[in-house]
C-alpha positions as CSV (number, residue, x, y, z in Angstrom):
1,M,37.2,-12.2,53.3
2,N,40.2,-10.9,51.3
3,S,41.5,-7.3,51.2
4,S,40.1,-6.5,47.8
5,E,36.5,-7.3,49.0
6,I,37.0,-5.2,52.1
7,D,38.3,-2.3,50.0
8,S,35.3,-2.7,47.7
9,K,32.9,-2.5,50.6
10,I,34.6,0.5,52.0
11,V,34.3,2.3,48.7
12,K,30.6,1.4,48.4
13,A,30.0,2.7,52.0
14,A,31.9,5.9,51.3
15,K,29.8,6.5,48.1
16,W,26.6,5.8,50.0
17,L,27.6,8.2,52.8
18,E,28.5,10.9,50.3
19,K,25.2,10.5,48.6
20,N,22.9,10.2,51.6
21,F,24.7,12.1,54.4
22,L,23.0,15.4,53.9
23,D,19.6,13.9,53.6
24,Y,20.0,12.0,56.9
25,L,21.4,15.0,58.6
26,K,18.5,17.2,57.5
27,N,16.0,14.5,58.6
28,Y,17.5,13.8,62.0
29,E,19.2,17.2,62.9
30,G,16.3,18.1,65.2
31,L,16.7,14.9,67.2
32,L,20.4,15.4,67.5
33,F,20.0,18.9,68.8
34,L,17.4,17.7,71.3
35,V,19.8,15.0,72.6
36,V,22.8,17.4,72.9
37,S,20.5,20.0,74.6
38,I,19.5,17.5,77.2
39,F,23.2,17.0,78.2
40,I,24.2,20.7,78.0
41,A,21.1,22.1,79.6
42,P,22.2,21.5,83.3
43,N,25.4,23.4,82.7
44,L,23.5,26.3,81.1
45,S,21.0,26.4,83.9
46,S,23.8,26.6,86.4
47,I,25.4,29.5,84.6
48,I,22.0,31.3,84.4
49,S,21.4,30.8,88.2
50,E,24.8,32.2,89.0
51,L,24.0,35.3,86.9
52,Y,20.8,35.9,88.9
53,E,22.5,35.4,92.2
54,G,25.4,37.7,91.3
55,E,28.0,35.1,91.8
56,D,31.1,34.7,89.7
57,I,30.4,32.4,86.7
58,D,32.6,29.4,86.6
59,Y,33.0,29.0,82.8
60,R,35.0,25.9,83.3
61,I,31.8,24.0,84.0
62,V,30.5,24.9,80.5
63,F,33.7,24.4,78.7
64,S,34.5,21.2,80.5
65,S,31.3,19.6,79.0
66,Y,31.7,17.5,75.9
67,S,28.1,18.3,75.1
68,L,29.0,21.9,74.3
69,Y,31.6,20.9,71.8
70,I,29.3,18.4,70.3
71,F,26.6,21.1,70.1
72,V,29.0,23.6,68.4
73,L,30.1,20.9,66.0
74,L,26.5,20.1,65.2
75,V,25.8,23.8,64.6
76,I,28.8,24.0,62.2
77,L,27.7,20.8,60.5
78,Y,24.2,22.1,60.3
79,L,25.4,25.3,58.6
80,I,27.6,23.4,56.3
81,S,24.9,20.8,55.5
82,T,22.3,23.5,55.0
83,Y,24.6,25.3,52.6
84,F,25.4,22.2,50.5
85,F,21.8,21.0,50.8
86,N,20.5,24.3,49.5
87,K,23.2,24.3,46.8
88,R,22.2,20.8,45.8
89,Q,18.5,21.7,45.8
90,S,19.3,24.7,43.6
91,E,21.3,22.5,41.2
92,I,18.5,19.9,41.1
93,H,16.0,22.8,40.5
94,D,18.2,24.1,37.7
95,E,18.6,20.7,36.2
96,R,14.9,20.2,36.3
97,L,14.4,23.5,34.5
98,R,17.0,22.4,31.9
99,I,15.3,19.0,31.5
100,N,11.8,20.6,31.2
101,S,13.2,23.1,28.7
102,K,14.6,20.2,26.7
103,I,11.3,18.3,26.9
104,T,9.4,21.4,25.8
105,N,11.8,21.8,22.9
106,L,11.5,18.2,22.0
107,E,7.7,18.3,22.2
108,E,7.8,21.4,19.9
109,E,10.1,19.7,17.5
110,I,7.9,16.6,17.5
111,S,4.8,18.7,17.0
112,K,6.6,20.5,14.1
113,K,7.6,17.2,12.5
114,E,4.1,15.8,12.9
115,N,2.7,18.9,11.2
116,E,5.3,18.6,8.5
117,N,4.4,14.9,8.0
118,K,0.7,15.7,7.9
119,E,1.4,18.4,5.3
120,L,3.6,16.0,3.4
121,E,0.9,13.3,3.5
122,R,-1.7,15.8,2.3
123,S,0.7,16.8,-0.5
124,N,1.3,13.1,-1.4
125,L,-2.4,12.4,-1.4
126,Q,-3.1,15.3,-3.6
127,M,-0.2,14.3,-5.9
128,R,-1.5,10.7,-6.0
129,S,-5.0,12.0,-6.7
130,Q,-3.6,14.1,-9.6
131,I,-1.6,11.2,-10.9
132,N,-4.7,8.9,-10.7
133,E,-6.8,11.5,-12.5
134,A,-4.1,11.8,-15.2
135,Q,-3.8,8.1,-15.6
136,E,-7.6,7.8,-15.8
137,A,-7.7,10.5,-18.4
138,I,-4.9,8.8,-20.4
139,T,-6.7,5.5,-20.1
140,S,-9.9,7.1,-21.2
141,L,-8.1,8.6,-24.2
142,K,-6.6,5.2,-25.1
143,I,-9.9,3.5,-24.7
144,K,-11.4,6.1,-27.1
145,H,-8.4,5.5,-29.4
146,L,-9.1,1.8,-29.3
147,N,-12.8,2.4,-30.0
148,D,-11.9,4.6,-32.9
149,S,-9.5,2.0,-34.1
150,I,-12.1,-0.7,-33.9
151,D,-14.4,1.6,-35.9
152,I,-11.8,1.9,-38.6
153,S,-11.3,-1.9,-38.7
154,S,-15.1,-2.3,-38.9
155,K,-15.2,0.1,-41.9
156,F,-12.6,-2.0,-43.7
157,L,-14.7,-5.1,-42.9
158,A,-17.6,-3.3,-44.5
159,F,-15.6,-3.2,-47.7
160,I,-14.8,-6.9,-47.4
161,F,-18.5,-7.6,-46.6
162,H,-19.6,-6.0,-49.9
163,K,-16.7,-7.5,-51.8
164,L,-18.0,-11.0,-50.8
165,E,-21.5,-10.0,-51.7
166,L,-22.9,-10.8,-48.2
167,N,-26.4,-9.7,-47.2
168,A,-28.6,-8.6,-44.2
169,Y,-28.6,-12.2,-42.8
170,D,-24.8,-12.2,-42.6
171,R,-22.0,-10.5,-40.8
172,I,-18.2,-10.5,-40.6
173,S,-16.0,-10.2,-37.6
174,I,-12.3,-10.2,-36.9
175,Y,-10.6,-11.4,-33.6
176,R,-7.1,-11.4,-32.2
177,L,-5.6,-13.9,-29.8
178,V,-4.5,-12.2,-26.6
179,K,-2.1,-13.9,-24.2
180,I,-1.3,-12.7,-20.7
181,E,1.6,-14.8,-19.7
182,E,2.0,-13.6,-16.1
183,K,-1.6,-14.6,-15.5
184,D,-1.4,-17.7,-17.7
185,I,-4.6,-16.9,-19.6
186,D,-5.5,-16.3,-23.2
187,F,-8.6,-15.2,-24.9
188,L,-9.9,-13.8,-28.2
189,H,-10.6,-10.1,-28.5
190,I,-12.9,-8.7,-31.2
191,F,-11.3,-5.8,-33.1
192,G,-14.0,-5.2,-35.8
193,R,-17.4,-6.2,-36.9
194,Y,-19.8,-5.3,-39.7
195,S,-23.2,-6.1,-41.0
196,V,-25.8,-4.1,-42.9
197,N,-28.2,-5.4,-40.2
198,E,-27.8,-3.1,-37.2
199,K,-29.0,-5.9,-34.9
200,Y,-26.1,-8.1,-35.9
201,K,-23.6,-5.2,-36.2
202,S,-23.4,-4.3,-32.6
203,I,-20.6,-5.6,-30.3
204,S,-22.1,-6.5,-26.9
205,R,-18.8,-8.0,-25.5
206,R,-15.2,-7.9,-26.6
207,E,-13.5,-10.9,-25.0
208,F,-14.3,-14.5,-25.7
209,P,-12.8,-17.6,-24.1
210,K,-10.4,-19.4,-26.5
211,S,-11.8,-22.7,-25.3
212,Q,-15.3,-21.9,-26.6
213,G,-17.1,-21.5,-29.9
214,I,-16.1,-22.0,-33.5
215,I,-13.6,-19.1,-33.3
216,G,-11.7,-20.9,-30.6
217,A,-11.9,-24.3,-32.3
218,A,-10.4,-22.7,-35.4
219,F,-7.0,-22.5,-33.6
220,E,-7.1,-26.2,-33.0
221,K,-8.0,-27.5,-36.5
222,D,-5.7,-28.1,-39.5
223,N,-8.3,-27.8,-42.2
224,L,-11.0,-25.2,-41.7
225,E,-14.3,-25.8,-43.4
226,I,-17.7,-24.1,-43.6
227,E,-19.6,-25.1,-40.5
228,I,-23.3,-25.9,-40.8
229,L,-25.3,-26.0,-37.6
230,P,-28.8,-27.4,-37.0
231,E,-31.7,-25.3,-38.0
232,N,-33.9,-26.5,-35.2
233,D,-33.3,-24.6,-32.0
234,D,-33.1,-27.6,-29.7
235,D,-30.6,-29.3,-32.0
236,Y,-28.7,-26.0,-32.3
237,F,-28.3,-25.6,-28.5
238,E,-27.3,-29.3,-28.3
239,A,-24.7,-28.7,-31.0
240,M,-23.3,-25.7,-29.1
241,K,-22.3,-28.0,-26.3
242,D,-19.7,-29.5,-28.7
243,Y,-18.1,-26.1,-28.7
244,N,-18.2,-25.8,-24.9
245,I,-21.0,-23.2,-25.0
246,P,-23.8,-23.9,-22.5
247,K,-27.4,-23.6,-23.6
248,G,-28.0,-20.6,-21.3
249,V,-25.2,-18.7,-23.1
250,A,-26.3,-19.7,-26.6
251,K,-29.8,-18.6,-25.9
252,N,-28.5,-15.0,-25.3
253,F,-26.7,-14.8,-28.6
254,A,-28.0,-11.8,-30.6
255,M,-27.2,-13.8,-33.8
256,K,-27.8,-17.5,-33.7
257,S,-25.7,-18.3,-36.7
258,R,-26.4,-21.5,-38.6
259,T,-23.6,-21.2,-41.2
260,L,-20.0,-20.1,-40.3
261,Y,-16.7,-20.0,-41.9
262,P,-13.5,-19.1,-39.9
263,Y,-10.5,-17.7,-41.9
264,L,-7.2,-17.8,-40.0
265,I,-4.8,-14.9,-39.9
266,T,-1.2,-15.9,-39.4
267,I,2.3,-14.4,-39.1
268,E,5.7,-15.9,-39.9
269,Y,6.0,-19.7,-39.8
270,G,2.2,-20.0,-39.9
271,E,1.7,-18.9,-36.3
272,R,-2.0,-18.3,-35.8
273,V,-2.8,-14.9,-34.2
274,G,-6.3,-14.1,-35.4
275,V,-9.4,-15.3,-37.1
276,L,-11.9,-13.6,-39.4
277,V,-15.4,-15.2,-39.2
278,I,-18.1,-15.0,-41.8
279,E,-21.5,-16.1,-40.4
280,S,-25.1,-16.2,-41.4
281,I,-28.4,-17.0,-39.8
282,S,-29.4,-18.8,-43.0
283,H,-29.1,-22.5,-42.8
284,C,-26.9,-24.0,-45.4
285,R,-26.0,-20.5,-46.7
286,S,-24.4,-20.7,-50.1
287,L,-20.8,-19.8,-49.4
288,N,-17.9,-20.7,-51.7
289,K,-14.9,-21.4,-49.6
290,D,-12.3,-21.2,-52.4
291,S,-13.8,-17.9,-53.7
292,I,-13.8,-16.5,-50.1
293,N,-10.2,-17.6,-49.6
294,D,-9.0,-16.0,-52.8
295,T,-10.6,-12.7,-51.9
296,L,-9.4,-12.6,-48.3
297,K,-5.8,-13.6,-49.2
298,Q,-5.4,-10.4,-51.1
299,Y,-5.9,-8.5,-47.9
300,D,-4.0,-10.7,-45.4
301,S,-1.3,-8.0,-44.7
302,I,-4.1,-5.4,-44.0
303,F,-5.9,-7.7,-41.7
304,L,-2.7,-8.3,-39.8
305,Q,-1.8,-4.6,-39.6
306,L,-5.3,-3.8,-38.2
307,L,-5.0,-6.6,-35.6
308,E,-1.5,-5.6,-34.5
309,Y,-2.4,-1.9,-34.3
310,N,-5.5,-2.6,-32.2
311,Y,-3.6,-5.2,-30.1
312,N,-0.8,-2.7,-29.2
313,I,-3.4,-0.1,-28.0
314,L,-5.1,-2.8,-25.9
315,K,-1.7,-3.8,-24.3
316,N,-1.1,-0.2,-23.4
317,I,-4.5,0.0,-21.7
318,Q,-3.9,-3.3,-19.8
319,S,-0.5,-2.2,-18.6
320,M,-1.9,1.0,-17.2
321,E,-4.7,-0.8,-15.5
322,D,-2.2,-3.3,-14.0
323,G,0.1,-0.4,-12.9
324,T,3.1,-1.7,-14.9
């Protein structure tokens, strides 16, 4: 074992003794006093006997005993240890009080922060609720705005309806292609409809799959013609399958049109953005394609403006619903 290891062990022993000496002395002081008393007791009893007998006391007997010096040393050590022990206990007590005070302060601070967080959460919830209510109100206003705009478009279609001399068996509708690129979907949205027949005038749904019906097929064809569908219901439902419309869906049509003519609405470079559909429940309805085209072309710019105006309102509503 080298000198550095010995020094290290001595330092550790000294630290241990410094830390535990008072505790051991307090624990075993009674035993030490008992042992010393056993050795010093005979001398003390001898002195006491001489006092009773009136003889001269031989103090050399007492002071010649090592037990007395050990006893005195123990008393001194006891007094010193008691002082330092009490001092250390007082320091421990004070330290505990300081720690308890800090813990209490921390608990109060934590409680304060928790209350502040709860209040902040309540405030945030209230704010979010108010924001949601405001957004719902704005969306409601925009939906009303869209409904009003569709009504305006429908009134213009009423003008076209009478311009084309259509009747109670006919109706005219206008649709706009809607693309949602982030969802990779597209569909046709109706932005106006008119018929003098209230049954055919109503709009029961606003969105239509681009892959279904004559309105969807119009975006895929080069030359659009007047479409004549079978007069017999069974043949009619069978013909609907060619347009990807199931029989169950076709049966629920409020207007089971037999004659239809789709008129495309385009922007620059011929890009197709909308379609206006003239339809009739009359089989082989007498419609003049060239006459219709000549009339409608006069109002192409108005059709486009109506579609774009309605489309922008719809985009605003969709962006609010998506939270963008």
